N, C-alpha and C positions, 0 to 999 in steps of 0.2 A: 393709867395713862390714856386709855381709850376714852374714858368718861370725861377727862379734861379736854380732850380734842373735840368731843361732841358738844360740850358746853361752850367751847370757844367758837365752834361753827354755828351753834344756835344763836349766840350773842351777836356774831357778825351778821347773820341773816336778819335778826330783828333790828340791828342798827341800819342795815341797808333797806329794809322794807318796813317802814313806819306803821303801815296799816295792818300788818299781820296780827298783832295782838287783838286788835278790834274785830277782825274777821273771825278769829278763833273764839272770841267772846260772843260774837253773833251766833256761831254754831251752837255753843253751849246754851245760850239763852233760848234759841229756837227749839232745841231738844227739851229743855225744861218747860217751855211753853206747851209743847205737845204732851208732856207728862201731866201738867196741871189740867189740861183739857180732858185727858183720859180720866183723871180723878174726879172730874165734874166741876172744877173751880174755873169756870169760864172767865170770870172777872180778872182773876190773877193771870190766867193764860193770855188774855188780851193785853194787859199791862206789860207782861214779860215779852210778848211779841213786839210791842211798840218799842221797848228798849232795845230789842234785838235789831229792829229796823234802823234805829238811830246809830247803833254800833256799826252796822253794815255801811251806812252812808259815810260815817266818819272814817272807817277803814278804807273804803274805796277812794275817798278824797285824799287821804294821806298816802295811799299807794300811788295815786296819780302824781302827787307832789314829789315823792321820792323817785319815781320813774323819770320825771322831767329833770330833777337835779342830777341824777346819774347820767343822763344824756349830756348835760352841760359839763359835768366833770370829764366825761369821755372826750368831748369836743376840745376842752382845754388841753388835754394830754396830747392830742394829735396835732 
């Protein structure tokens, strides 16, 4: 029962915060970029870091949009 509640809360969070998956992807890509750099593959590390940056920009833009939409929904309710 608890796992169903956690899944429901997670889905609600992701529905309300559109940029969250992209920001999580940014973190994973940035960590993997560091791993590639440690292994000595700087070309792959650079490409991965670039994709991480694009993911971060997309996530922040979507977070801004969802923040503005939540403000409008709240204003309509009041």
